[in-house]
Residue frames as a rotation matrix with the C-alpha (Angstrom) as fourth column:
GLN 1
-0.429 0.538 0.726 26.76
-0.235 0.709 -0.664 17.30
-0.872 -0.456 -0.178 19.23
VAL 2
-0.985 0.109 -0.132 25.25
-0.091 0.321 0.943 15.15
0.145 0.941 -0.306 16.50
GLN 3
-0.256 0.960 0.113 21.51
-0.826 -0.157 -0.541 15.38
-0.502 -0.232 0.834 15.89
LEU 4
-0.998 -0.048 -0.039 19.91
-0.060 0.907 0.416 12.01
0.016 0.418 -0.909 15.22
VAL 5
-0.204 0.979 -0.020 16.38
-0.933 -0.201 -0.300 11.26
-0.298 -0.043 0.954 14.08
GLU 6
-0.917 -0.049 0.396 15.03
-0.004 0.993 0.114 7.72
-0.399 0.103 -0.911 14.18
SER 7
-0.086 0.930 -0.357 12.06
-0.956 -0.178 -0.233 6.53
-0.281 0.321 0.905 12.16
GLY 8
-0.423 -0.032 -0.905 10.47
-0.649 0.708 0.279 3.35
0.633 0.705 -0.320 10.88
GLY 9
-0.967 0.084 0.240 9.01
-0.140 0.612 -0.779 1.88
-0.212 -0.787 -0.580 14.03
GLY 10
-0.296 0.928 -0.225 5.54
-0.837 -0.138 0.530 0.44
0.461 0.345 0.817 14.19
LEU 11
-0.021 0.424 0.905 3.28
-0.703 0.637 -0.315 -2.43
-0.711 -0.643 0.285 15.14
VAL 12
-0.198 -0.082 -0.977 3.90
-0.849 0.512 0.129 -5.75
0.489 0.855 -0.171 13.39
GLN 13
0.860 0.470 0.200 3.11
-0.510 0.774 0.375 -9.39
0.022 -0.424 0.905 13.95
ALA 14
0.189 -0.797 0.574 5.67
-0.405 0.469 0.785 -11.98
-0.894 -0.381 -0.234 14.93
GLY 15
0.094 -0.281 0.955 7.68
0.680 0.719 0.144 -13.13
-0.727 0.636 0.259 11.94
GLU 16
0.848 0.268 0.457 7.34
0.522 -0.567 -0.637 -9.88
0.088 0.779 -0.621 10.05
SER 17
-0.188 -0.978 0.094 10.01
0.978 -0.195 -0.074 -7.31
0.091 0.078 0.993 9.25
LEU 18
0.921 0.309 -0.238 10.73
0.323 -0.946 0.023 -3.64
-0.218 -0.098 -0.971 9.87
ARG 19
-0.015 -0.945 0.325 13.50
0.894 -0.159 -0.419 -1.31
0.448 0.284 0.848 8.81
LEU 20
0.702 0.145 -0.698 14.52
0.557 -0.723 0.410 1.47
-0.445 -0.676 -0.588 11.14
SER 21
0.310 -0.597 0.740 16.38
0.623 -0.460 -0.632 4.57
0.718 0.657 0.229 10.00
CYS 22
0.470 -0.277 -0.838 18.67
0.671 -0.504 0.543 6.91
-0.573 -0.818 -0.051 11.89
ALA 23
0.482 -0.211 0.850 19.31
0.707 -0.479 -0.520 10.09
0.517 0.852 -0.082 9.97
THR 24
0.272 -0.469 -0.840 21.91
0.671 -0.533 0.515 12.71
-0.690 -0.704 0.170 10.81
ALA 25
0.999 0.037 -0.015 22.93
0.019 -0.765 -0.644 16.01
-0.035 0.643 -0.765 9.32
THR 26
0.322 -0.945 0.060 26.55
-0.718 -0.203 0.666 15.23
-0.618 -0.258 -0.743 10.22
SER 27
0.257 -0.305 -0.917 28.65
-0.818 0.437 -0.374 13.39
0.515 0.846 -0.137 7.69
ILE 28
0.980 0.143 0.139 28.83
-0.194 0.839 0.508 9.75
-0.044 -0.525 0.850 8.74
PHE 29
0.474 -0.875 -0.096 32.47
0.338 0.281 -0.898 9.77
0.813 0.393 0.429 7.56
SER 30
-0.281 -0.615 0.736 33.30
-0.382 -0.632 -0.674 11.94
0.881 -0.470 -0.057 10.55
ILE 31
0.518 0.541 0.663 31.45
-0.836 0.154 0.527 9.82
0.183 -0.827 0.532 13.10
THR 32
-0.506 -0.828 0.242 33.62
-0.862 0.493 -0.115 7.29
-0.024 -0.267 -0.963 14.93
SER 33
-0.954 0.255 -0.156 30.88
0.243 0.966 0.091 4.77
0.174 0.049 -0.984 15.53
MET 34
-0.356 0.915 0.192 27.11
-0.869 -0.399 0.291 4.41
0.343 -0.063 0.937 15.62
ALA 35
-0.994 0.035 -0.105 24.89
0.074 0.916 -0.393 1.96
0.083 -0.399 -0.913 17.38
TRP 36
-0.084 0.996 0.025 21.35
-0.414 -0.058 0.909 0.80
0.907 0.066 0.417 17.90
TYR 37
-0.995 -0.064 0.083 20.01
-0.100 0.356 -0.929 0.21
0.030 -0.932 -0.361 21.39
ARG 38
-0.189 0.981 -0.050 16.59
-0.062 0.039 0.997 -0.79
0.980 0.191 0.053 22.61
GLN 39
-0.944 -0.021 0.329 14.69
-0.327 -0.071 -0.942 -0.52
0.044 -0.997 0.060 25.86
ALA 40
-0.386 0.829 -0.404 11.76
0.372 0.541 0.755 -2.74
0.844 0.141 -0.517 26.75
PRO 41
0.351 0.594 0.724 9.24
-0.456 -0.566 0.687 -1.64
0.818 -0.571 0.072 29.38
GLY 42
0.920 0.065 0.386 10.68
-0.390 0.231 0.891 -2.09
-0.031 -0.971 0.238 32.84
LYS 43
0.663 -0.732 0.161 14.09
0.716 0.682 0.149 -3.11
-0.218 0.017 0.976 31.53
GLU 44
0.141 -0.722 -0.678 17.42
0.023 -0.682 0.731 -1.42
-0.990 -0.119 -0.080 31.05
ARG 45
0.729 0.006 -0.685 18.53
-0.650 -0.310 -0.694 -0.16
-0.217 0.951 -0.223 27.69
GLU 46
0.326 -0.604 0.727 20.50
0.161 0.793 0.587 -2.83
-0.931 -0.074 0.356 25.85
LEU 47
-0.369 -0.591 -0.717 22.87
-0.672 -0.363 0.646 -2.82
-0.642 0.720 -0.263 22.91
VAL 48
0.700 0.632 0.331 21.47
-0.157 0.589 -0.792 -4.27
-0.696 0.503 0.512 19.70
ALA 49
0.582 -0.502 0.639 24.10
0.813 0.386 -0.436 -3.56
-0.028 0.774 0.633 17.04
THR 50
0.358 -0.545 -0.759 27.13
0.016 -0.809 0.588 -1.41
-0.934 -0.222 -0.281 16.37
LEU 51
0.728 -0.171 0.664 28.65
0.681 0.071 -0.729 0.00
0.078 0.983 0.168 13.20
THR 52
0.101 -0.783 -0.613 32.10
0.529 -0.479 0.700 1.56
-0.842 -0.396 0.366 13.10
SER 53
0.413 -0.020 -0.910 33.34
-0.541 -0.810 -0.228 4.21
-0.733 0.587 -0.345 10.71
GLY 54
-0.627 -0.735 -0.260 35.30
-0.682 0.355 0.639 1.46
-0.377 0.578 -0.723 8.99
GLY 55
-0.087 0.718 -0.690 32.12
-0.871 0.281 0.402 -0.50
0.483 0.636 0.602 8.39
ARG 56
-0.849 -0.223 -0.480 32.60
0.003 0.905 -0.425 -3.21
0.529 -0.362 -0.768 10.98
THR 57
0.081 0.956 0.283 29.44
-0.672 -0.157 0.724 -4.51
0.736 -0.249 0.629 12.60
ASN 58
-0.947 -0.256 -0.193 28.64
-0.031 0.673 -0.739 -6.33
0.319 -0.694 -0.645 15.79
TYR 59
-0.089 0.996 -0.001 25.38
-0.448 -0.039 0.893 -7.74
0.890 0.080 0.450 17.10
ALA 60
-0.249 0.168 0.954 23.81
-0.930 0.234 -0.284 -8.84
-0.271 -0.958 0.098 20.32
ALA 61
-0.967 -0.179 0.179 23.42
-0.147 0.973 0.176 -12.59
-0.206 0.144 -0.968 20.48
SER 62
-0.344 0.924 0.169 19.65
0.268 0.268 -0.925 -12.25
-0.900 -0.273 -0.340 20.66
VAL 63
0.577 0.595 -0.560 19.42
-0.312 -0.474 -0.824 -10.58
-0.755 0.650 -0.088 17.23
LYS 64
-0.455 -0.843 -0.288 22.34
-0.636 0.081 0.767 -12.11
-0.623 0.532 -0.573 15.36
GLY 65
-0.905 0.084 0.416 21.17
0.325 0.768 0.552 -13.65
-0.273 0.635 -0.722 12.11
ARG 66
0.038 0.988 0.146 17.90
0.974 -0.004 -0.226 -11.71
-0.223 0.151 -0.963 12.16
PHE 67
0.835 0.213 -0.507 18.97
0.202 -0.976 -0.078 -8.06
-0.512 -0.037 -0.858 12.26
THR 68
0.065 -0.825 0.562 21.35
0.997 0.025 -0.078 -6.27
0.050 0.565 0.823 9.91
VAL 69
0.520 -0.005 -0.854 22.85
0.254 -0.954 0.160 -2.84
-0.816 -0.300 -0.495 10.45
SER 70
-0.034 -0.499 0.866 23.96
0.999 -0.005 0.036 -0.84
-0.014 0.867 0.498 7.43
ARG 71
-0.004 0.001 -1.000 24.49
0.282 -0.959 -0.002 2.72
-0.959 -0.282 0.003 6.31
ASP 72
0.542 0.112 0.833 24.06
0.830 -0.228 -0.509 5.00
0.133 0.967 -0.216 3.33
LEU 73
-0.307 -0.797 -0.521 27.01
0.844 -0.480 0.238 7.37
-0.439 -0.366 0.820 3.27
ARG 74
-0.786 0.027 0.618 25.41
0.407 -0.730 0.549 9.75
0.466 0.683 0.562 0.79
GLN 75
0.197 0.949 0.246 22.21
0.180 -0.282 0.943 9.98
0.964 -0.141 -0.226 2.83
ASN 76
-0.685 -0.517 0.513 24.09
-0.433 -0.277 -0.858 10.09
0.586 -0.810 -0.034 6.16
THR 77
0.316 0.877 0.362 21.69
-0.923 0.196 0.330 7.47
0.218 -0.439 0.872 7.43
MET 78
-0.878 -0.466 0.109 22.15
-0.478 0.836 -0.270 4.26
0.035 -0.289 -0.957 9.38
TYR 79
0.083 0.929 -0.360 19.61
-0.797 0.279 0.535 1.48
0.598 0.243 0.764 9.07
LEU 80
-0.737 -0.181 0.651 18.53
-0.527 0.757 -0.386 -1.51
-0.423 -0.628 -0.653 11.09
GLN 81
-0.186 0.643 -0.743 16.82
-0.733 0.413 0.541 -4.19
0.655 0.645 0.395 9.06
MET 82
-0.618 0.078 0.782 14.88
-0.665 0.479 -0.573 -6.42
-0.420 -0.874 -0.244 11.44
ASN 83
-0.251 0.490 -0.835 13.58
-0.660 0.545 0.518 -9.73
0.708 0.681 0.186 10.14
SER 84
-0.133 0.280 -0.951 11.75
0.368 0.905 0.215 -12.58
0.920 -0.321 -0.224 11.83
LEU 85
-0.498 -0.059 0.865 10.64
-0.576 -0.724 -0.380 -10.27
0.649 -0.687 0.327 14.58
LYS 86
-0.406 0.300 -0.863 9.64
0.636 0.771 -0.031 -11.74
0.656 -0.561 -0.504 17.92
PRO 87
0.690 0.713 0.125 7.48
0.377 -0.501 0.779 -10.32
0.618 -0.490 -0.615 20.72
GLU 88
0.570 -0.529 -0.628 10.62
0.708 -0.072 0.703 -9.99
-0.417 -0.845 0.334 22.84
ASP 89
-0.474 -0.697 0.539 11.97
0.865 -0.484 0.135 -7.50
0.167 0.530 0.831 20.29
THR 90
0.515 0.768 0.379 9.34
0.626 -0.640 0.446 -5.03
0.585 0.008 -0.811 21.47
GLY 91
0.122 -0.436 -0.891 10.71
0.846 -0.425 0.323 -1.78
-0.520 -0.793 0.317 22.84
VAL 92
0.940 0.026 -0.339 11.86
-0.106 -0.925 -0.365 1.71
-0.323 0.379 -0.867 22.04
TYR 93
0.418 -0.804 0.423 14.79
0.902 0.422 -0.088 1.65
-0.108 0.418 0.902 19.65
TYR 94
0.834 -0.248 -0.492 17.42
-0.131 -0.956 0.261 4.36
-0.536 -0.153 -0.830 19.89
CYS 95
0.576 -0.771 0.271 20.43
0.658 0.240 -0.714 5.16
0.485 0.589 0.646 17.77
ASN 96
0.789 -0.400 -0.467 23.54
0.090 -0.676 0.731 6.86
-0.608 -0.619 -0.497 19.04
ALA 97
0.730 -0.587 0.350 26.66
0.387 -0.067 -0.920 8.33
0.563 0.807 0.179 17.52
GLN 98
0.484 -0.697 -0.529 30.14
0.598 -0.178 0.781 8.87
-0.638 -0.695 0.331 18.90
PHE 99
0.643 -0.252 0.724 31.50
0.518 -0.554 -0.652 12.08
0.565 0.794 -0.226 17.37
ARG 100
-0.134 -0.806 0.577 34.82
-0.310 -0.519 -0.797 13.30
0.941 -0.285 -0.181 18.76
ASP 101
-0.944 -0.301 -0.137 34.31
0.026 0.344 -0.939 13.26
0.329 -0.890 -0.316 22.52
THR 102
-0.525 0.829 0.194 30.53
-0.781 -0.379 -0.496 13.44
-0.338 -0.412 0.846 22.50
LEU 103
-0.917 0.374 0.138 27.98
0.397 0.891 0.220 10.64
-0.041 0.257 -0.966 22.49
SER 104
-0.672 0.722 -0.164 24.62
-0.728 -0.685 -0.038 11.73
-0.139 0.094 0.986 21.08
TRP 105
-0.766 0.512 0.388 21.26
0.406 0.854 -0.326 9.95
-0.498 -0.092 -0.862 21.17
GLY 106
-0.756 0.631 0.175 18.14
-0.065 -0.338 0.939 10.13
0.652 0.698 0.296 19.11
GLN 107
-0.441 0.676 0.591 14.64
-0.893 -0.397 -0.212 10.40
0.092 -0.621 0.779 20.51
GLY 108
-0.797 0.075 0.599 13.74
-0.128 0.949 -0.289 6.77
-0.590 -0.307 -0.747 19.85
THR 109
-0.357 0.728 -0.585 11.15
-0.859 -0.010 0.511 4.95
0.366 0.685 0.629 17.79
GLN 110
-0.121 0.416 0.901 8.67
-0.754 0.552 -0.356 2.42
-0.646 -0.723 0.247 19.15
VAL 111
-0.540 0.006 -0.842 8.65
-0.606 0.691 0.393 -1.14
0.584 0.722 -0.370 17.85
THR 112
-0.180 0.560 0.809 5.84
-0.801 0.394 -0.451 -3.43
-0.571 -0.729 0.377 18.97
VAL 113
-0.688 -0.084 -0.721 5.69
-0.536 0.729 0.426 -7.06
0.490 0.680 -0.546 17.93
SER 114
0.077 0.808 0.584 2.48
-0.966 0.206 -0.158 -8.93
-0.248 -0.552 0.797 18.64
GLN 115
-0.437 -0.206 0.875 2.01
-0.227 0.967 0.115 -12.69
-0.870 -0.149 -0.470 18.81
């Protein structure tokens, strides 16, 4: 199992930016894919962005053009740069990692966007 630790959440105003981090002790080279999800109060967890081992990215329509997922291979860390934040981006953000036949999740980091 891969241990994941998210950080970088906080309270911001609409239009501002945040960068989330997802750090792992496992070499990202060996991880098949990683992803960011979020869960708003009273709603199901939804996919935000994915990043494959080959570096391909994919985004939910609601964040495309505003969010960017990236990674630092030396730091074994995945990032989510979130720009032009909206109140509807509020939620707990989780990262996950598919390593061999196991999907692991982090503990989540809270993002709150006020009007």
